[in-house]
One Martini backbone bead per residue (centre of mass of N, CA, C, O) as a GRO file, in nm:
protein
   92
    1MET     BB    1   0.056   0.064  -0.020
    2ALA     BB    2   0.299   0.259  -0.007
    3ALA     BB    3   0.367   0.238  -0.309
    4ALA     BB    4   0.103   0.369  -0.410
    5LEU     BB    5   0.151   0.646  -0.266
    6ALA     BB    6   0.418   0.722  -0.407
    7HIS     BB    7   0.262   0.747  -0.700
    8ALA     BB    8   0.047   0.984  -0.628
    9VAL     BB    9   0.274   1.178  -0.669
   10PRO     BB   10   0.366   1.404  -0.864
   11GLU     BB   11   0.657   1.482  -1.038
   12THR     BB   12   0.603   1.808  -1.017
   13PHE     BB   13   0.645   1.799  -0.730
   14GLU     BB   14   0.753   2.068  -0.504
   15ASP     BB   15   0.936   2.195  -0.253
   16ARG     BB   16   0.966   2.541  -0.145
   17ARG     BB   17   1.150   2.486   0.068
   18GLN     BB   18   1.482   2.558   0.188
   19SER     BB   19   1.421   2.401   0.462
   20ARG     BB   20   1.392   2.190   0.712
   21ARG     BB   21   1.145   2.079   0.918
   22ARG     BB   22   1.059   2.100   1.272
   23ARG     BB   23   0.900   1.975   1.516
   24SER     BB   24   0.690   2.156   1.758
   25LEU     BB   25   0.599   2.288   2.112
   26LEU     BB   26   0.649   2.607   2.145
   27GLY     BB   27   0.667   2.869   2.338
   28ALA     BB   28   0.565   3.216   2.261
   29ARG     BB   29   0.626   3.551   2.137
   30ILE     BB   30   0.460   3.830   1.997
   31VAL     BB   31   0.640   4.118   1.897
   32TYR     BB   32   0.526   4.466   1.890
   33ARG     BB   33   0.553   4.796   1.878
   34ASP     BB   34   0.843   4.820   2.003
   35GLY     BB   35   0.747   4.623   2.263
   36TYR     BB   36   0.442   4.712   2.365
   37CYS     BB   37   0.346   4.441   2.223
   38SER     BB   38   0.177   4.117   2.291
   39MET     BB   39   0.163   3.756   2.221
   40GLY     BB   40   0.078   3.442   2.212
   41CYS     BB   41   0.234   3.120   2.108
   42LEU     BB   42   0.279   2.849   1.881
   43ILE     BB   43   0.529   2.630   1.774
   44LEU     BB   44   0.491   2.372   1.537
   45ASP     BB   45   0.721   2.467   1.333
   46ILE     BB   46   1.077   2.463   1.220
   47SER     BB   47   1.336   2.656   1.060
   48ASP     BB   48   1.584   2.849   0.918
   49THR     BB   49   1.341   3.032   0.748
   50GLY     BB   50   1.089   2.931   0.942
   51ALA     BB   51   0.729   2.909   1.049
   52LEU     BB   52   0.469   2.755   1.245
   53LEU     BB   53   0.179   2.920   1.372
   54LYS     BB   54  -0.027   2.972   1.686
   55PRO     BB   55  -0.202   3.225   1.769
   56ASP     BB   56  -0.413   3.379   1.989
   57ASP     BB   57  -0.450   3.618   1.747
   58ILE     BB   58  -0.489   3.620   1.415
   59PHE     BB   59  -0.608   3.921   1.369
   60GLY     BB   60  -0.378   4.075   1.562
   61CYS     BB   61  -0.154   4.003   1.367
   62PRO     BB   62   0.111   4.125   1.233
   63LYS     BB   63   0.313   4.129   0.954
   64THR     BB   64   0.536   4.225   1.160
   65PHE     BB   65   0.782   4.065   1.387
   66THR     BB   66   0.882   3.923   1.700
   67LEU     BB   67   1.011   3.611   1.778
   68THR     BB   68   0.988   3.469   2.124
   69PRO     BB   69   1.124   3.217   2.247
   70ARG     BB   70   1.196   3.053   2.540
   71LEU     BB   71   1.471   2.871   2.407
   72ALA     BB   72   1.540   3.122   2.209
   73PRO     BB   73   1.615   3.340   1.992
   74PRO     BB   74   1.519   3.604   1.838
   75ARG     BB   75   1.294   3.674   1.547
   76LYS     BB   76   1.240   3.811   1.254
   77CYS     BB   77   0.912   3.863   1.092
   78GLU     BB   78   0.698   3.745   0.820
   79ILE     BB   79   0.410   3.700   0.662
   80ALA     BB   80   0.310   3.453   0.418
   81TRP     BB   81   0.054   3.311   0.568
   82ARG     BB   82  -0.305   3.232   0.608
   83LYS     BB   83  -0.488   2.963   0.801
   84GLY     BB   84  -0.707   3.002   1.005
   85GLU     BB   85  -0.509   2.954   1.307
   86LYS     BB   86  -0.268   2.983   1.102
   87LEU     BB   87   0.088   3.063   1.034
   88GLY     BB   88   0.334   3.173   0.806
   89VAL     BB   89   0.689   3.233   0.839
   90ARG     BB   90   0.954   3.457   0.777
   91PHE     BB   91   1.278   3.514   0.807
   92ILE     BB   92   1.459   3.854   0.830
   0.00000   0.00000   0.00000
């Protein structure tokens, strides 16, 4: 059955990500307005070039911000896409 699934993906499919993502469930803060505002979020997966986030307030999340994970250095981000309660960000 796995062999059948392997052939189900078209040969033209290519992953646009520049680096491999690693799953995580890290707590973080989205910091914006020069550090005067912030909200919580979960980092669902992360790579060297971006991350998948689930913010506390998807509609209140600004286009650019600083992502501050609990156990890692802060990273400047810009939103690449939004879907449902999740968003994808690029590190800038």
